[in-house]
C-alpha positions in Angstrom: 99.5 172.3 182.8 96.0 172.4 181.4 96.7 169.9 178.5 99.0 167.5 180.3 97.7 164.0 181.2 97.3 163.3 184.9 98.4 160.2 186.9 96.5 160.1 190.2 97.8 157.6 192.8 95.9 156.9 196.0 96.5 154.8 199.1 94.6 151.5 199.0 92.0 150.6 201.6 92.0 148.0 204.3 88.3 147.2 203.8 87.5 144.9 200.9 84.4 143.9 199.1 85.5 140.3 199.0 86.5 137.8 201.7 90.3 137.6 202.0 91.6 134.0 202.1 93.9 133.3 205.1 96.6 132.4 202.6 96.6 135.9 201.2 97.1 137.7 204.5 100.6 139.0 204.9 100.5 138.1 208.6 100.2 134.4 207.7 103.8 134.3 206.4 106.3 132.5 208.6 109.4 133.4 206.8 111.8 135.7 208.7 114.3 136.7 206.1 113.1 139.6 203.9 114.0 138.0 200.6 112.3 134.7 201.4 109.3 136.4 202.9 108.7 138.5 199.8 109.3 135.6 197.4 106.6 133.6 199.2 104.2 136.5 199.2 104.7 137.2 195.5 104.2 133.5 194.7 101.0 133.3 196.7 99.6 136.4 194.9 100.5 135.0 191.5 99.3 131.4 192.0 96.6 131.2 194.6 93.3 130.1 193.2 91.1 133.1 194.0 88.6 135.1 191.8 90.3 138.3 190.6 88.4 141.6 190.4 89.5 145.0 189.2 91.3 146.8 192.1 88.7 149.6 191.7 86.0 147.2 192.8 88.0 145.4 195.5 88.4 148.2 198.0 85.5 149.5 200.1 84.7 152.1 202.7 84.5 155.9 202.9 88.1 156.5 201.8 87.8 154.4 198.7 84.4 155.8 197.7 85.9 159.3 197.6 89.2 158.1 196.1 87.5 156.4 193.1 85.6 159.6 192.3 88.7 161.8 192.2 89.4 161.5 188.4 85.9 162.9 187.7 86.9 166.2 189.5 89.5 166.9 186.8 88.9 168.1 183.1 92.3 166.5 182.0 92.7 162.9 180.9 93.3 161.2 184.2 94.4 157.7 185.1 93.8 156.3 188.6 96.5 154.2 190.3 96.7 152.4 193.6 99.6 152.4 196.1 99.3 149.0 197.7 101.4 147.3 200.3 100.3 143.9 198.8 100.6 144.5 195.1 102.8 147.6 194.8 101.8 150.3 192.3 99.0 149.1 190.1 96.4 150.7 187.8 93.0 150.8 189.3 91.6 148.5 186.5 94.1 145.7 187.2 92.6 142.4 188.2 93.8 141.4 191.7 92.9 138.8 194.3 91.5 139.8 197.7 94.5 140.3 200.0 95.4 141.9 203.3 98.7 143.9 203.7 99.5 147.4 205.0 102.4 149.8 205.6 100.8 150.9 208.9 103.1 149.6 211.7 101.8 147.3 214.4 99.0 145.7 212.5 98.7 141.9 212.0 99.3 142.3 208.3 102.1 144.9 208.4 104.7 144.8 205.7 107.5 145.3 208.3 108.3 146.3 211.9 110.3 149.4 211.2 110.5 152.3 208.6 113.5 150.7 207.0 111.7 147.4 206.6 108.7 149.1 205.0 110.9 150.9 202.5 112.7 147.6 201.7 109.3 146.0 201.1 108.2 148.7 198.7 111.5 148.4 196.8 110.9 144.7 196.4 107.4 145.4 195.1 108.9 147.8 192.6 111.2 145.0 191.3 108.5 142.4 191.1 106.8 142.0 187.7 103.4 142.2 189.4 100.0 141.4 188.0 100.5 143.4 184.8 104.0 142.9 183.4 103.6 145.9 181.0 102.7 148.5 183.6 105.1 150.8 185.6 105.8 149.2 189.0 107.1 152.3 190.8 106.6 156.1 190.9 110.1 156.4 189.4 109.2 154.3 186.3 105.8 156.0 186.0 107.5 159.4 185.9 110.3 158.3 183.6 107.8 156.9 181.1 105.6 160.1 181.3 108.1 163.0 181.9 105.6 165.7 180.8 102.6 164.3 182.8 101.3 165.5 186.1 101.7 163.0 189.0 99.6 163.6 192.1 99.9 161.1 195.0 97.4 161.1 197.8 99.2 159.3 200.6 98.8 158.7 204.3 101.8 159.1 206.6 102.7 155.4 206.6 102.7 155.2 202.8 104.7 158.4 202.5 107.4 156.8 204.6 107.5 153.5 202.7 107.6 155.2 199.3 109.8 158.2 200.1 112.9 157.0 198.2 110.9 156.1 195.2 109.0 159.5 195.3 112.2 161.5 195.5 113.6 159.7 192.5 110.4 160.2 190.6 110.6 164.0 191.1 113.9 164.0 189.3 112.5 162.1 186.3 109.8 164.7 185.5 110.5 167.6 183.2 109.6 170.0 186.0 109.4 169.1 189.7 106.2 171.2 189.8 104.5 168.3 188.1 104.7 166.2 191.2 102.6 166.8 194.3 102.0 164.6 197.3 98.7 165.4 199.1 98.8 164.3 202.8 100.0 165.1 206.3 103.1 167.4 206.4 106.3 167.1 208.5 106.3 163.3 208.8 109.0 162.4 206.3 111.8 165.0 205.9 113.1 163.3 202.7 110.0 164.5 200.7 108.5 167.3 202.8 109.2 169.8 200.0 106.9 167.8 197.7 104.0 167.8 200.2 100.7 169.6 199.8 99.8 169.8 203.5 96.6 168.3 204.8 95.8 168.7 208.5 92.8 168.0 210.7 92.0 171.7 210.5 90.5 171.0 207.1 87.9 168.6 208.3 85.2 171.1 209.0 85.6 172.3 205.4 85.7 169.0 203.6 83.6 166.9 206.0 83.7 163.1 206.6 85.9 161.1 209.0 89.6 161.6 209.7 90.2 158.3 207.9 89.1 159.9 204.6 90.5 163.3 205.3 93.3 163.1 202.7 91.1 162.1 199.8 88.4 164.5 200.7 90.9 167.3 200.9 92.3 166.2 197.5 88.8 166.4 196.0 88.5 169.9 197.3 91.9 171.1 196.1 91.7 169.4 192.7 88.3 171.1 192.1 89.6 174.5 193.2 92.8 174.2 191.2 91.0 173.9 187.8 93.7 173.9 185.1 96.7 174.7 187.3 97.8 171.4 189.0 101.3 172.6 189.8 102.7 171.8 193.3 103.0 175.5 194.1 99.3 176.2 193.3 98.0 173.1 195.1 100.1 174.0 198.2 98.9 177.6 198.1 95.2 176.4 197.9 95.8 174.0 200.8 97.3 176.7 203.0 94.5 179.1 202.2 91.8 176.5 202.9 93.5 175.7 206.2 93.6 179.3 207.2 90.0 180.0 206.3 88.4 176.7 207.5 85.9 177.1 210.3 86.8 175.7 213.8 85.9 172.1 214.6 83.9 172.1 217.8 84.4 168.3 218.1 88.2 168.5 218.5 89.6 168.2 221.9 92.3 170.7 223.1 95.6 170.1 221.4 98.3 168.8 223.8 102.0 169.6 223.6 103.5 168.1 220.5 106.8 166.3 220.9 109.6 165.9 218.3 110.5 162.5 216.9 113.7 162.5 219.0 111.8 163.3 222.2 109.3 160.5 221.5 112.1 158.0 220.7 113.8 158.9 224.0 110.5 158.5 225.9 109.7 155.1 224.2 113.3 153.8 224.8 113.1 154.8 228.5 109.7 153.1 229.0 110.8 149.9 227.2 113.9 149.7 229.4 111.5 149.5 232.4 109.7 146.5 231.0 107.4 145.4 228.2 104.6 147.7 227.1 102.6 148.3 224.0 102.3 151.3 221.6 98.6 151.6 222.5 99.2 151.7 226.2 102.1 154.1 226.0 100.3 156.5 223.7 97.3 156.5 226.1 99.7 157.5 228.9 101.3 160.2 226.8 97.9 161.8 226.0 96.8 161.6 229.6 99.9 163.6 230.5 98.8 166.5 228.3 101.0 165.7 225.3 99.9 164.7 221.8 100.9 162.5 219.0 98.9 161.0 216.1 98.4 157.3 216.4 100.1 156.3 213.1 103.2 158.4 213.8 103.5 157.0 217.3 103.1 153.4 216.1 105.9 153.9 213.5 108.3 155.4 216.1 107.4 152.7 218.6 108.1 150.0 216.1 111.5 151.5 215.2 112.6 151.8 218.8 111.4 148.4 219.8 113.3 146.9 216.8 116.5 148.6 218.0 116.0 147.4 221.6 115.5 143.8 220.4 118.9 143.8 218.6 
């Protein structure tokens, strides 16, 4: 794969270098129906009078500072893309307006209140013409137009869940499935788990930085170590070796008992039946009882169960 072009897709960042107008915050929409809500959002992004800047220069923070440097770690011709809950898939040099939108559940500017709603929002972004009508709008189209390229996505759990259908289809559009790798937390989205290059907190002592930037820091380490072989199998092997040999993290608290998705859903459903509660409060109680769950995973499950209870 040494001479193949590389398309590198990274999760966007909440922090921005520009002030976000209230009108371009997803949480400001009042429409309830998904189609009307998305149409209003797309219209606002297209017509609102705001200065546009390249996406590369819009995002800020540790995650983005590492993300924007990733192409320089590779000798191959590499194009950087952004996976955005506001704009969809965009090239990093695309001019965009400051906005606030996320696939993380439970936030003021969340794209939806359940995993199904997040996936629906991503599919609508795929079908929207977006800020560059000539550019691919989905992983599937990117792979279909570049069947012999390498596609590496560095995605958080929430963005994996939202884009899972698209990523699965993209794998089928490449000449070889080894050309697609998703660097991020494993075991969170069964539909695409075979495509994951696993990143866990055990890598933090090796790659440094905060947990918020763990995925991109791990990606920088793995891409540098991989040299010319960017196949999924090689990246996965390197990630597993790095995890095994990483030094212990003295700052980590003891790991509690990890519950399955089904067990967590039952617990959330039981607590909600006894009265209103919040994801934050319930997660705190869970951890105090000696059990564990990452915040983003718990928020997603809580949102799913709460949506079911409301029906």
